[in-house]
C-alpha positions in Angstrom: 25.9 -40.6 -6.1 24.1 -37.3 -6.9 21.9 -39.1 -9.3 20.8 -41.7 -6.8 20.1 -39.0 -4.2 17.9 -37.1 -6.8 16.0 -40.3 -7.6 15.3 -41.2 -4.0 11.8 -41.6 -2.6 12.4 -38.9 0.0 13.0 -36.3 -2.8 9.8 -37.6 -4.5 7.8 -37.1 -1.3 9.2 -33.5 -0.9 8.4 -32.6 -4.5 4.9 -34.0 -4.3 4.2 -32.0 -1.1 5.5 -28.8 -2.6 3.5 -29.5 -5.8 0.3 -30.0 -3.8 1.0 -26.9 -1.7 0.1 -24.8 -4.7 -3.4 -26.3 -5.1 -5.3 -24.0 -2.6 -2.6 -21.6 -1.3 -4.0 -18.7 -3.3 -7.5 -18.8 -1.9 -6.3 -19.5 1.6 -3.9 -16.5 1.4 -6.7 -14.2 0.3 -8.8 -15.2 3.3 -5.9 -14.9 5.7 -5.0 -11.4 4.4 -8.6 -10.2 4.5 -8.4 -8.2 7.7 -5.6 -6.1 6.0 -7.1 -5.5 2.6 -10.6 -4.6 3.8 -9.2 -1.5 5.4 -7.8 -0.4 2.0 -10.3 -1.5 -0.7 -13.5 0.5 -1.1 -15.8 -2.6 -0.7 -14.7 -2.9 2.9 -16.4 -5.8 4.8 -18.6 -6.5 1.8 -15.4 -8.0 0.3 -15.8 -11.5 1.8 -19.2 -11.8 0.0 -17.6 -10.8 -3.4 -14.7 -13.3 -2.8 -17.2 -16.1 -2.0 -19.1 -15.5 -5.3 -15.8 -15.3 -7.3 -14.7 -18.6 -5.8 -18.1 -20.1 -6.8 -17.6 -18.9 -10.4 -14.1 -20.5 -10.3 -16.0 -23.8 -10.6 -16.2 -23.2 -14.3 -12.8 -24.9 -14.5 -13.8 -28.2 -12.9 -16.9 -28.3 -15.0 -14.9 -27.8 -18.2 -12.4 -30.5 -17.2 -15.2 -33.0 -16.2 -17.1 -32.4 -19.5 -13.9 -32.9 -21.5 -13.3 -36.2 -19.7 -16.9 -37.2 -20.4 -17.2 -36.1 -24.0 -13.6 -36.9 -25.1 -12.3 -39.7 -22.9 -8.5 -39.9 -22.9 -8.1 -36.7 -24.9 -7.3 -34.3 -22.1 -3.6 -33.9 -21.4 -3.5 -33.4 -17.6 0.1 -32.5 -17.5 -0.4 -29.7 -20.0 -3.5 -28.4 -18.1 -1.5 -28.4 -14.8 1.4 -26.5 -16.5 -1.0 -23.9 -17.9 -2.9 -23.3 -14.6 0.3 -23.1 -12.6 1.8 -20.5 -15.0 -1.5 -18.6 -14.9 -1.4 -18.6 -11.1 2.1 -17.3 -10.9 1.4 -14.5 -13.4 -1.9 -13.6 -11.7 -0.3 -13.5 -8.2 2.5 -11.3 -9.4 0.1 -8.8 -11.0 -2.0 -9.0 -7.9 1.0 -7.9 -5.8 1.4 -4.8 -8.1 -2.2 -3.8 -8.8 -4.3 -5.1 -5.8 -5.1 -1.7 -4.4 -5.9 0.0 -7.8 -9.5 1.0 -8.5 -11.6 1.6 -11.6 -14.5 4.0 -11.6 -17.7 2.4 -12.8 -20.9 4.5 -13.0 -19.3 7.1 -10.7 -18.4 4.5 -8.1 -14.9 3.2 -7.4 -14.5 -0.5 -7.7 -11.5 -2.8 -6.9 -11.8 -4.3 -10.4 -8.1 -5.5 -10.6 -8.3 -7.2 -7.3 -11.6 -8.9 -8.3 -10.3 -10.1 -11.6 -7.1 -11.6 -10.2 -9.1 -13.2 -7.3 -11.3 -14.8 -9.9 -8.3 -16.1 -11.9 -6.7 -17.5 -8.7 -10.0 -19.1 -7.7 -10.3 -20.7 -11.1 -6.9 -22.2 -10.7 -7.6 -23.5 -7.2 -10.9 -25.1 -8.2 -9.4 -26.7 -11.3 -6.5 -28.2 -9.3 -8.9 -30.5 -7.5 -9.8 -32.3 -10.8 -6.3 -32.2 -12.3 -3.7 -32.5 -9.5 -5.4 -35.5 -7.8 -6.0 -37.6 -10.9 -2.4 -36.9 -11.9 -1.3 -38.6 -8.6 -2.6 -41.9 -9.9 0.7 -42.4 -11.7 2.4 -42.7 -8.3 2.1 -45.3 -5.6 -0.7 -44.8 -3.0 1.6 -43.6 -0.3 2.2 -40.4 -2.3 -1.5 -39.6 -2.1 -1.0 -39.1 1.6 2.0 -36.9 0.9 -0.1 -34.9 -1.5 -2.7 -34.2 1.2 0.1 -33.2 3.6 1.1 -30.6 1.0 -2.4 -29.4 0.7 -2.3 -28.9 4.5 0.8 -26.7 4.0 -1.3 -24.5 1.6 -3.2 -23.3 4.7 -0.4 -23.5 7.3 2.2 -21.4 5.5 0.0 -18.3 4.8 -1.2 -18.5 8.4 2.3 -18.4 9.8 3.3 -15.5 7.5 0.1 -13.6 8.5 0.9 -14.1 12.2 4.4 -12.6 11.5 2.8 -9.8 9.7 0.6 -9.0 12.7 -2.7 -9.4 11.1 -5.8 -8.6 13.2 -3.9 -7.2 16.2 -5.7 -4.5 18.1 -5.6 -2.7 21.4 -8.4 -1.1 23.5 -8.0 2.6 24.3 -10.2 4.9 26.4 -11.2 8.1 24.6 -13.3 10.6 26.5 -14.5 7.9 28.9 -15.4 5.5 26.0 -13.5 2.3 25.3 -12.6 2.1 21.6 -10.6 -0.5 19.6 -7.7 0.5 17.5 -6.1 -1.8 15.0 -2.3 -1.9 15.1 -0.3 -1.3 11.9 1.0 -4.5 10.3 4.7 -5.3 10.3 4.7 -5.3 6.5 2.2 -4.4 3.8 -0.2 -6.6 1.9 1.9 -6.2 -1.3 4.7 -8.1 0.4 2.3 -10.8 1.4 1.1 -11.2 -2.2 4.8 -11.5 -3.3 5.2 -14.3 -0.8 2.2 -16.0 -2.5 3.8 -15.6 -5.9 7.0 -17.2 -4.6 5.1 -20.1 -3.1 3.2 -20.7 -6.4 6.5 -20.6 -8.3 8.0 -23.2 -6.0 5.0 -25.4 -6.6 5.3 -25.0 -10.4 9.0 -25.8 -10.3 8.3 -28.8 -8.1 5.9 -30.2 -10.7 8.4 -29.5 -13.5 11.0 -31.4 -11.5 8.6 -34.3 -11.1 8.1 -34.3 -14.9 11.8 -34.2 -15.5 12.3 -37.2 -13.2 9.5 -39.0 -15.0 11.1 -38.4 -18.4 14.5 -39.6 -17.2 13.0 -42.7 -15.6 11.1 -43.7 -18.7 14.2 -43.1 -20.9 16.4 -45.3 -18.6 13.9 -48.1 -18.1 14.5 -49.8 -21.5 18.3 -49.6 -21.0 18.0 -51.2 -17.6 15.8 -54.0 -18.9 18.2 -54.7 -21.8 21.1 -54.8 -19.4 19.4 -57.3 -17.0 16.3 -58.9 -18.7 15.8 -61.2 -15.7 15.1 -58.4 -13.3 11.4 -58.1 -13.9 10.7 -61.8 -13.5 12.9 -62.0 -10.4 11.5 -59.0 -8.5 7.9 -59.7 -9.3 5.6 -57.1 -7.7 8.6 -54.8 -6.8 8.9 -53.9 -10.5 5.2 -53.3 -10.9 4.8 -49.7 -12.2 2.7 -48.6 -9.3 4.8 -50.2 -6.6 8.4 -49.4 -7.5 9.4 -47.1 -4.7 8.0 -43.9 -6.2 8.8 -44.2 -9.9 5.9 -42.8 -11.9 4.4 -44.4 -14.9 3.4 -42.8 -18.3 -0.1 -41.9 -19.2 -0.4 -44.9 -21.5 0.5 -47.2 -18.6 -2.0 -45.4 -16.4 -4.7 -46.4 -18.8 -3.5 -50.0 -18.7 -3.6 -50.0 -14.9 -7.3 -49.0 -14.9 -9.5 -51.7 -13.3 -12.0 -53.2 -15.8 -14.8 -53.7 -13.2 -17.5 -51.1 -12.6 -16.5 -48.1 -10.5 -19.9 -47.3 -9.1 -20.0 -49.8 -6.3 -21.8 -49.1 -3.1 -18.5 -48.7 -1.2 -17.1 -46.2 -3.7 -20.3 -44.2 -3.6 -20.1 -44.3 0.2 -16.5 -43.0 0.2 -17.3 -40.2 -2.3 -20.3 -39.2 -0.1 -18.1 -39.0 3.0 -15.5 -37.0 1.0 -18.2 -34.5 -0.2 -19.6 -34.1 3.3 -16.3 -33.7 5.0 -15.2 -31.0 2.5 -18.5 -29.2 2.7 -17.9 -28.8 6.5 -14.1 -28.1 6.4 -14.0 -25.8 3.3 -17.5 -24.3 3.3 -19.5 -24.4 6.5 -17.1 -24.0 9.4 -14.8 -21.4 7.9 -17.8 -19.2 7.3 -18.6 -19.1 11.0 -15.2 -19.5 12.6 -15.0 -15.9 13.6 -18.4 -16.1 15.3 -17.5 -19.2 17.2 -14.0 -18.1 18.3 -13.8 -14.3 18.6 -16.2 -13.9 21.5 -13.6 -15.8 23.6 -10.9 -13.3 22.5 -8.5 -12.7 19.7 -5.9 -15.1 21.2 -8.4 -17.9 21.2 -9.2 -17.2 17.6 -5.6 -17.2 16.6 -4.9 -20.4 18.5 -7.8 -22.2 16.9 -6.7 -21.1 13.4 -3.0 -21.9 13.8 -3.3 -25.2 15.8 -6.1 -26.3 13.4 -3.8 -25.7 10.4 -1.0 -27.6 12.2 -3.4 -30.5 12.9 -4.1 -30.8 9.2 -0.7 -31.9 8.0 -0.1 -33.9 11.2 -3.2 -36.0 10.6 -2.1 -36.5 7.0 1.3 -37.6 8.3 -0.4 -40.1 10.6 -2.1 -41.6 7.6 1.3 -42.5 6.2 1.5 -45.2 8.8 -2.1 -46.1 9.8 -4.8 -46.5 7.1 -8.3 -47.3 8.4 -10.0 -49.4 5.7 -13.2 -50.3 7.6 -16.3 -48.5 6.3 -17.9 -48.5 9.7 -14.6 -47.0 11.2 -14.6 -44.2 8.6 -18.3 -43.6 9.4 -17.4 -43.3 13.1 -14.6 -40.8 12.4 -17.0 -38.8 10.3 -19.6 -38.8 13.2 -16.9 -37.8 15.7 -15.9 -34.9 13.5 -19.5 -34.0 13.0 -20.0 -33.7 16.8 -17.1 -31.2 17.0 -18.6 -29.3 14.0 -22.0 -29.2 15.7 -20.4 -27.8 18.9 -18.6 -25.1 16.9 -21.8 -24.3 15.0 -23.7 -24.0 18.3 -21.1 -21.5 19.6 -21.5 -19.5 16.4 -25.3 -19.5 16.7 -25.0 -18.3 20.4 -22.5 -15.5 19.5 -21.7 -13.1 21.0 -22.7 -14.8 24.3 -21.6 -18.4 24.0 -21.4 -20.7 27.1 -18.4 -20.6 29.4 -17.5 -17.1 28.1 -14.6 -15.5 30.0 -13.4 -18.9 31.3 -10.3 -20.9 30.5 -12.5 -24.0 30.1 -14.5 -22.3 27.4 -11.4 -21.2 25.6 -9.9 -24.7 25.8 -13.1 -26.3 24.5 -13.3 -24.2 21.4 -9.7 -24.6 20.6 -9.6 -28.4 21.2 -12.9 -28.8 19.2 -11.3 -26.9 16.3 -8.2 -29.1 16.4 -10.2 -32.4 16.6 -12.6 -31.3 13.8 -9.7 -30.4 11.5 -7.6 -33.4 12.4 -10.3 -36.0 12.1 -11.6 -34.8 8.8 -8.1 -34.3 7.4 -7.3 -37.9 8.3 -10.6 -39.1 6.8 -9.9 -37.3 3.5 -6.4 -38.8 3.2 -7.6 -42.3 3.9 -10.5 -42.0 1.4 -8.0 -40.6 -1.2 -5.8 -43.6 -0.6 -8.6 -46.1 -1.0 -9.9 -44.4 -4.2 -6.4 -44.4 -5.6 -6.7 -48.2 -5.5 -9.9 -48.0 -7.6 -8.1 -46.3 -10.5 -7.6 -43.0 -12.3 -11.4 -42.4 -12.7 -11.9 -42.7 -9.0 -9.4 -39.9 -8.3 -11.1 -37.7 -10.9 -14.4 -38.3 -9.1 -12.7 -37.7 -5.8 -11.7 -34.2 -7.0 -15.2 -33.6 -8.3 -16.6 -34.6 -4.9 -14.2 -32.4 -3.0 -15.1 -29.4 -5.2 -18.9 -30.1 -5.2 -18.9 -30.5 -1.4 -16.9 -27.3 -0.9 -19.2 -25.4 -3.2 -22.5 -26.6 -1.6 -21.1 -25.8 1.9 -20.1 -22.3 0.8 -23.3 -21.5 -1.0 -25.4 -22.8 1.9 -23.6 -20.5 4.4 -23.4 -17.5 2.2 -27.0 -16.3 2.5 -27.1 -17.2 6.2 -24.1 -15.1 7.0 -24.2 -12.3 4.5 -27.9 -11.9 3.6 -30.0 -12.9 6.6 -27.3 -12.2 9.3 -28.2 -15.3 11.3 -25.0 -15.0 13.2 -24.2 -11.9 15.3 -20.6 -10.6 15.5 -19.0 -9.7 18.8 -17.7 -6.2 19.3 -14.1 -5.5 20.3 -13.3 -4.1 23.7 -16.9 -4.4 24.8 -18.7 -6.7 27.2 -21.1 -8.0 24.6 -23.3 -9.9 27.0 -23.8 -7.0 29.3 -24.5 -4.6 26.4 -26.9 -7.1 25.0 -28.9 -7.6 28.2 -29.2 -3.8 28.6 
């Protein structure tokens, strides 16, 4: 009885979600904890620029994996790579929890070198996961791709919930000598505890992958015995015993190669799907996160927190919807992308008009920015899951290129916004406890 429970599809879905959770939880946690650590580290609010550059350098990992696939096809052991980067992430997060606030003096200036180094290592792991985790999922039926994206949604949701419990970004306005000043409230627990939470989450993800590998080994060992006991099963069950449609039982890497489709991958439809995937990730992972504070904070801290939290909840909910409804029409996917683009354009317009966006100080304005954020995240999350499902049907190579498209789009989006936000200061921040529009007109 215990063995049948452990081999059930529900357990497989749970393990896949926890495994996927570890893909980007490190970088998401760093961004969520930023308001706390900038008050301690010497780089201050220049820290986001450093983190963006370190994440960009993390693309060394995907480049190395892609070149290996190109130069030595079939030689890369994806399972071994995943084990290595997961172990690296667990060790780096544990060391980050201990040494994150330590500094090193370079040319007479204190630098947060330990934090920078461990941030780079965690960024390398996150970037590499896009071209290893996703192709690995080809050995499972297509419905598990949707569970995988639900798990990736958790990688943003869980750190956000913990940060809210920590009290990140809370402030109060005080009048001192006739002047209103903002004072940030002390967090409920320190950044070190938050980074230990990150270490625990990464450990759970690694253990989940190990459990998936253990189940795979037992399944492959038991398969010959079952066939010998009942040789008529395969002929009788037909498609039900197909290695990619057997209720969640994975296949070996050799079987994956057999399952590859012989026809050309670079069809117009597949290029179209990869393009949509790249654009959606450029917006969701690069462009909009860079300006979210400019588009939301003028309406107040509560609006900002609602937009972040509800957006992160919309992500896994949209992925869950894709478990039951898969839109296969190319024109339908295009319309979803356009609808998400309209929401993105509205949020970008608010950021450009900061600190005096339209409908400021009204409930309608607050509702519009929160709803736009929810629709933007939900539509593009659903789009990415559906595209991942469709590319799963095109083979292992398709999922590899899906990971490359995700990473390339995210990188282009981040690099495009970096100079606009951090160099040219195109967007203007709103000041706390001040009527920004009145002070601006004066």
